[in-house]
C-alpha positions as CSV (number, residue, x, y, z in Angstrom):
1,M,-4.3,11.6,18.3
2,K,-5.0,12.9,14.9
3,T,-8.3,12.3,13.2
4,F,-9.6,13.2,9.8
5,D,-12.1,11.7,7.3
6,V,-11.9,10.2,3.9
7,D,-14.7,12.1,2.2
8,L,-16.8,9.7,0.2
9,D,-20.3,10.9,1.0
10,E,-22.3,8.0,2.6
11,R,-19.1,5.8,2.5
12,S,-17.0,8.3,4.3
13,Y,-14.9,6.9,7.2
14,P,-12.5,8.3,9.8
15,I,-8.6,7.7,10.1
16,F,-7.2,7.8,13.6
17,I,-3.5,8.2,14.0
18,G,-1.6,8.1,17.2
19,G,0.2,6.0,19.8
20,E,-1.3,3.2,22.0
21,L,-4.6,3.3,20.1
22,L,-5.2,-0.5,20.2
23,A,-5.9,0.0,23.8
24,R,-8.9,2.3,23.2
25,P,-12.1,0.3,22.6
26,E,-14.2,3.4,22.2
27,L,-12.5,4.0,18.9
28,L,-13.5,0.8,17.2
29,A,-16.8,0.1,18.9
30,P,-19.0,2.6,16.9
31,Y,-17.9,1.0,13.7
32,I,-18.9,-2.5,14.4
33,I,-22.4,-3.7,13.7
34,G,-23.8,-6.7,15.4
35,Q,-21.9,-8.8,17.8
36,Q,-19.7,-10.9,15.5
37,V,-16.1,-9.8,15.0
38,V,-13.5,-11.7,13.2
39,V,-9.9,-10.5,13.3
40,V,-7.7,-11.6,10.4
41,S,-3.9,-11.5,11.1
42,N,-0.8,-13.4,10.2
43,E,1.7,-15.4,12.2
44,T,4.1,-12.5,12.7
45,V,1.7,-9.9,13.9
46,A,-0.8,-12.1,15.9
47,P,1.6,-13.1,18.6
48,L,2.4,-9.4,19.1
49,Y,-0.9,-7.6,19.0
50,L,-3.8,-9.9,18.7
51,E,-4.5,-10.4,22.3
52,Q,-4.2,-6.5,22.9
53,L,-6.7,-5.9,20.1
54,K,-9.0,-8.6,21.5
55,A,-8.9,-7.0,25.0
56,S,-10.5,-3.9,23.3
57,L,-13.3,-6.1,21.9
58,T,-14.6,-7.8,24.9
59,A,-18.1,-6.4,24.2
60,F,-18.3,-8.6,21.2
61,N,-18.0,-12.2,20.2
62,C,-14.5,-12.2,18.7
63,E,-12.9,-14.9,16.6
64,S,-9.6,-14.8,14.8
65,I,-8.1,-16.2,11.6
66,I,-4.4,-16.4,11.2
67,L,-2.7,-16.6,7.8
68,P,0.9,-17.2,7.0
69,D,3.1,-14.1,6.5
70,G,4.2,-13.1,3.1
71,E,3.3,-11.7,-0.4
72,Q,3.5,-15.3,-1.7
73,Y,0.4,-16.2,0.3
74,K,-1.7,-13.4,-1.2
75,T,-3.6,-15.7,-3.4
76,L,-7.1,-17.2,-3.9
77,E,-6.0,-20.4,-2.2
78,Y,-5.3,-18.6,1.1
79,L,-8.2,-16.2,0.6
80,N,-10.3,-19.4,1.0
81,R,-8.9,-19.9,4.5
82,I,-10.7,-16.6,5.5
83,Y,-14.0,-17.8,3.9
84,D,-13.5,-21.2,5.6
85,G,-13.1,-19.5,9.0
86,L,-16.2,-17.2,8.5
87,L,-18.4,-20.1,7.5
88,T,-17.2,-22.4,10.3
89,A,-18.1,-19.6,12.8
90,R,-21.5,-19.4,11.1
91,C,-20.9,-15.6,10.5
92,G,-23.8,-13.6,9.1
93,R,-24.0,-10.5,7.1
94,D,-23.6,-8.4,10.3
95,V,-20.2,-9.8,10.9
96,T,-17.3,-7.1,11.0
97,L,-13.8,-8.3,9.8
98,I,-10.9,-6.5,11.3
99,A,-7.5,-6.6,9.3
100,L,-4.6,-6.6,11.8
101,G,-1.4,-6.6,9.8
102,G,0.4,-5.2,6.8
103,G,-0.7,-4.7,3.3
104,V,-1.3,-8.3,2.4
105,V,-3.6,-8.8,5.4
106,G,-5.5,-5.7,4.7
107,D,-5.9,-6.3,1.0
108,M,-7.0,-10.1,1.6
109,T,-9.3,-9.1,4.5
110,G,-10.8,-6.3,2.5
111,F,-11.4,-8.6,-0.4
112,A,-13.0,-11.2,1.8
113,A,-15.3,-8.6,3.3
114,A,-16.2,-7.3,-0.2
115,S,-17.1,-10.8,-1.4
116,Y,-18.4,-12.7,1.6
117,Q,-22.2,-12.9,1.4
118,R,-22.0,-10.2,-1.2
119,G,-20.4,-7.6,1.2
120,V,-19.8,-7.2,4.9
121,N,-18.1,-4.5,6.9
122,F,-14.5,-4.3,7.8
123,I,-11.9,-2.1,9.6
124,Q,-8.3,-1.6,8.9
125,V,-5.7,-1.8,11.7
126,P,-2.5,-1.5,9.7
127,T,0.9,-2.5,11.4
128,T,3.4,-1.6,8.9
129,V,4.4,1.9,7.5
130,L,3.4,0.9,4.0
131,A,0.0,-0.3,5.0
132,Q,-0.5,2.8,7.3
133,V,0.3,5.3,4.7
134,D,-1.1,3.5,1.6
135,S,-2.8,0.2,1.3
136,S,-5.2,0.7,4.4
137,V,-6.7,3.9,3.0
138,G,-8.8,4.0,-0.2
139,G,-10.7,0.7,-0.3
140,K,-8.6,-1.2,-2.9
141,T,-8.7,-5.0,-2.0
142,G,-7.6,-8.0,-3.7
143,V,-5.2,-10.9,-4.3
144,N,-2.4,-11.7,-6.7
145,H,-2.3,-14.0,-9.8
146,P,0.8,-15.7,-11.0
147,L,0.6,-13.3,-14.2
148,G,0.1,-10.1,-12.3
149,K,-0.2,-8.3,-9.0
150,N,-3.5,-7.5,-7.6
151,M,-5.3,-8.6,-10.7
152,I,-8.3,-10.1,-8.8
153,G,-10.1,-7.7,-6.3
154,A,-12.7,-5.2,-5.7
155,F,-13.1,-1.6,-4.4
156,H,-14.6,-2.0,-0.8
157,Q,-14.2,0.9,1.6
158,P,-13.5,0.1,5.3
159,Q,-15.6,1.6,8.1
160,A,-12.6,3.0,9.9
161,V,-8.8,3.0,9.7
162,L,-7.0,2.7,13.2
163,I,-3.3,3.6,12.7
164,D,-1.5,2.9,16.0
165,T,2.1,4.2,15.5
166,S,3.2,2.3,18.7
167,V,3.3,-0.9,16.7
168,L,6.1,0.3,14.5
169,A,8.5,-0.4,17.4
170,T,8.4,-4.1,16.4
171,L,8.7,-3.5,12.7
172,D,12.1,-4.6,11.2
173,D,14.3,-2.1,9.5
174,R,13.7,-3.5,6.0
175,Q,10.0,-3.2,6.4
176,L,10.4,0.4,7.6
177,S,12.3,1.4,4.5
178,A,9.9,-0.4,2.3
179,G,7.1,1.6,3.8
180,I,9.0,4.9,3.3
181,A,9.1,4.2,-0.5
182,E,5.2,4.9,-0.5
183,V,5.9,8.0,1.7
184,I,8.4,9.4,-0.9
185,K,5.8,8.7,-3.7
186,Y,3.4,11.3,-2.2
187,G,6.0,14.0,-2.3
188,L,6.8,13.2,-5.9
189,I,3.3,13.1,-7.3
190,S,1.7,16.3,-5.8
191,D,3.5,17.6,-2.6
192,E,7.0,19.2,-3.4
193,P,7.2,20.7,0.2
194,F,6.7,17.2,1.6
195,F,9.4,15.8,-0.6
196,C,11.7,18.6,0.7
197,W,10.9,17.8,4.2
198,L,11.8,14.1,3.6
199,E,15.2,15.1,2.1
200,E,15.8,16.9,5.4
201,N,14.3,14.4,7.8
202,M,15.0,11.0,6.4
203,P,17.5,10.2,9.2
204,R,14.7,11.0,11.8
205,L,12.4,8.6,10.1
206,L,14.9,5.7,9.9
207,A,15.6,6.4,13.7
208,R,11.8,6.0,14.4
209,D,11.5,9.6,15.7
210,D,8.0,9.6,17.0
211,E,7.1,13.1,15.9
212,A,8.6,12.6,12.5
213,L,6.8,9.3,12.0
214,V,3.4,10.6,12.9
215,Y,3.9,13.7,10.7
216,A,5.0,11.6,7.6
217,I,2.1,9.2,8.2
218,E,-0.5,11.9,8.6
219,R,0.7,14.0,5.7
220,S,0.7,10.8,3.5
221,C,-2.7,9.9,4.5
222,H,-4.0,13.4,3.9
223,N,-2.5,13.3,0.4
224,K,-4.0,9.9,-0.4
225,A,-7.4,10.8,1.2
226,A,-7.7,13.9,-1.0
227,I,-7.1,12.0,-4.2
228,V,-9.4,9.1,-3.2
229,A,-12.1,11.6,-2.4
230,Q,-11.9,13.0,-6.0
231,D,-11.6,9.5,-7.8
232,E,-12.7,6.6,-5.6
233,K,-12.4,3.9,-8.4
234,E,-9.4,5.2,-10.3
235,N,-11.0,6.5,-13.5
236,G,-8.6,9.5,-13.5
237,I,-6.5,11.3,-10.9
238,R,-6.2,8.3,-8.6
239,A,-3.9,6.6,-11.1
240,L,-1.3,9.0,-10.0
241,L,-0.9,6.9,-6.8
242,N,0.7,4.2,-9.0
243,L,3.9,6.2,-9.6
244,G,6.5,3.4,-10.0
245,H,4.0,0.7,-9.6
246,T,3.9,-0.5,-13.1
247,F,7.6,-1.2,-13.1
248,G,7.4,-2.3,-9.4
249,H,4.8,-4.8,-9.9
250,A,6.7,-6.4,-12.7
251,I,9.6,-6.8,-10.5
252,E,7.6,-8.4,-7.8
253,A,6.0,-10.9,-10.2
254,G,9.2,-11.4,-12.2
255,M,11.4,-12.1,-9.1
256,G,8.7,-14.2,-7.5
257,Y,6.2,-12.8,-4.9
258,G,7.7,-12.5,-1.6
259,K,11.3,-12.2,-2.7
260,W,11.2,-8.4,-2.9
261,L,9.0,-6.4,-0.5
262,H,6.4,-4.2,-2.3
263,G,8.2,-1.0,-1.3
264,E,11.4,-2.2,-2.5
265,A,10.1,-2.9,-5.9
266,I,8.2,0.5,-6.0
267,A,11.5,2.2,-5.1
268,V,13.3,0.9,-8.2
269,G,10.1,1.4,-10.2
270,T,10.0,5.1,-9.2
271,C,13.8,5.5,-10.1
272,I,12.9,4.0,-13.6
273,A,9.8,6.2,-14.1
274,A,12.0,9.3,-13.1
275,D,14.7,8.3,-15.6
276,L,12.2,7.9,-18.4
277,S,10.7,11.3,-17.6
278,R,14.2,12.7,-18.0
279,R,14.8,10.9,-21.3
280,Q,11.4,12.2,-22.5
281,G,12.6,15.8,-21.6
282,W,10.1,16.5,-18.9
283,I,12.5,16.7,-16.0
284,D,16.2,17.4,-15.7
285,E,19.1,15.4,-14.3
286,V,19.0,17.2,-11.1
287,A,15.5,16.1,-10.3
288,V,16.5,12.4,-11.1
289,A,19.5,12.7,-8.8
290,R,17.3,14.0,-6.0
291,V,15.0,10.9,-6.4
292,M,17.9,8.6,-6.5
293,T,19.6,10.3,-3.5
294,L,16.5,10.2,-1.3
295,T,15.8,6.6,-2.3
296,K,19.4,5.5,-1.2
297,A,18.9,7.7,2.0
298,A,16.0,5.6,2.8
299,L,18.1,2.5,2.4
300,L,16.1,1.3,-0.6
301,P,17.5,-0.5,-3.7
302,T,17.8,1.4,-7.0
303,Q,18.5,-1.6,-9.2
304,V,17.0,-5.0,-10.0
305,P,19.0,-8.2,-10.7
306,A,20.1,-8.6,-14.2
307,E,18.1,-11.9,-14.6
308,L,15.0,-9.8,-14.9
309,S,15.3,-8.9,-18.6
310,V,13.7,-5.9,-20.5
311,A,11.7,-8.4,-22.5
312,K,10.4,-10.0,-19.3
313,F,9.4,-6.5,-18.0
314,N,7.5,-5.8,-21.1
315,E,5.7,-9.1,-20.9
316,L,4.6,-8.6,-17.3
317,M,3.7,-4.9,-17.8
318,A,1.3,-5.9,-20.7
319,V,-1.1,-7.2,-18.1
320,D,-0.9,-4.0,-15.9
321,K,-4.3,-2.8,-14.8
322,K,-3.6,0.6,-16.3
323,V,-3.6,-0.8,-19.9
324,K,-6.4,0.6,-21.9
325,A,-7.3,-0.4,-25.5
326,G,-4.1,-2.3,-25.5
327,K,-2.0,0.8,-24.7
328,L,0.2,0.9,-21.5
329,R,-0.2,4.0,-19.5
330,L,2.5,5.1,-17.1
331,I,2.7,7.6,-14.3
332,L,5.6,9.9,-15.1
333,L,7.0,13.1,-13.8
334,K,6.8,16.8,-15.1
335,G,8.7,17.9,-12.0
336,I,9.2,17.2,-8.3
337,G,5.6,17.3,-7.0
338,E,4.0,17.0,-10.5
339,A,3.0,13.7,-11.8
340,V,1.0,12.8,-14.9
341,V,-0.7,9.7,-16.4
342,S,0.7,9.2,-19.9
343,A,0.5,6.8,-22.8
344,D,2.6,9.4,-24.7
345,F,6.0,8.0,-24.2
346,D,8.7,6.5,-26.4
347,S,8.8,2.7,-25.8
348,D,12.5,2.6,-26.9
349,L,13.3,5.2,-24.2
350,M,11.3,3.2,-21.8
351,N,13.3,0.1,-22.6
352,A,16.4,2.1,-22.1
353,S,15.5,3.2,-18.7
354,I,14.6,-0.2,-17.7
355,E,18.0,-1.4,-18.9
356,A,19.8,1.4,-17.0
357,Y,18.5,0.1,-13.7
358,R,19.3,-3.5,-14.1
359,E,22.4,-4.7,-12.4
360,S,25.3,-5.2,-14.9
């Protein structure tokens, strides 16, 4: 098992990474206050792993709340189901919520924890690659709005993150690839050696080689933890973690939440960002080709349907969280392993890049 901390002073917490960790109650127990525990999961994950997790929580009074599975349910309406469950069980401020699932479950459980009785503890137990390498670490929580992704939420750090790589055995191939999109991101924004490792080892990741998966997850988490420790609430460097996300979130909202997986949309968004960086003269065609080649090797899409127009992209991106003083800021590349936050880009070139990645 690998263990390291996200360093946030009094809000610091550990990340545990390894196989068969759900069966180790000693890992979770120190981070549960009181006797009440509520596990929030979904209809896909709960039948697979809920009872196994509960078996590690026999020292506590454990309830569960099961949500439908899918990005389309990441809304205030379904968030209320968590509140309903907590109130029905008469949970107090010493309750600990445990998110057992992918990014949607983690984000919604975290937001419920941030807002229930003005804040209670929670623990992340992510069950997808995407959640393990990205959304479970860093304390971003929230729900979607029809006009924009993750526009309603809060920063609320977990008490611990338990990453059991054994659960990836039941993850379908499409979800695996979607998670790898976020892994690729870390190589692009600040870790060129990792990007090179991914170029060499993508077949091992897709084959679910245990050693490769653990290495990729650990290195991704280390990269994210280092950035979050410097900028918890995204006032500066943390925005780099949004490479491809402005375009990707527009794809998710424009196509309808749930039709595209988050990682699939981010993959195309990253390709658009790389192409715009080239048009700006910041990177060369070789760098763009490497991004495209690795994205395709991960079995991820590189184009969006033609029905999503450039005008619709612009409309959706206008409500992006990185807009400041009415000015859109994008995460672009100065090289492989070097990303920047920039409002200094040509909007005509941006539109040309979007057009280039729409299906003809």
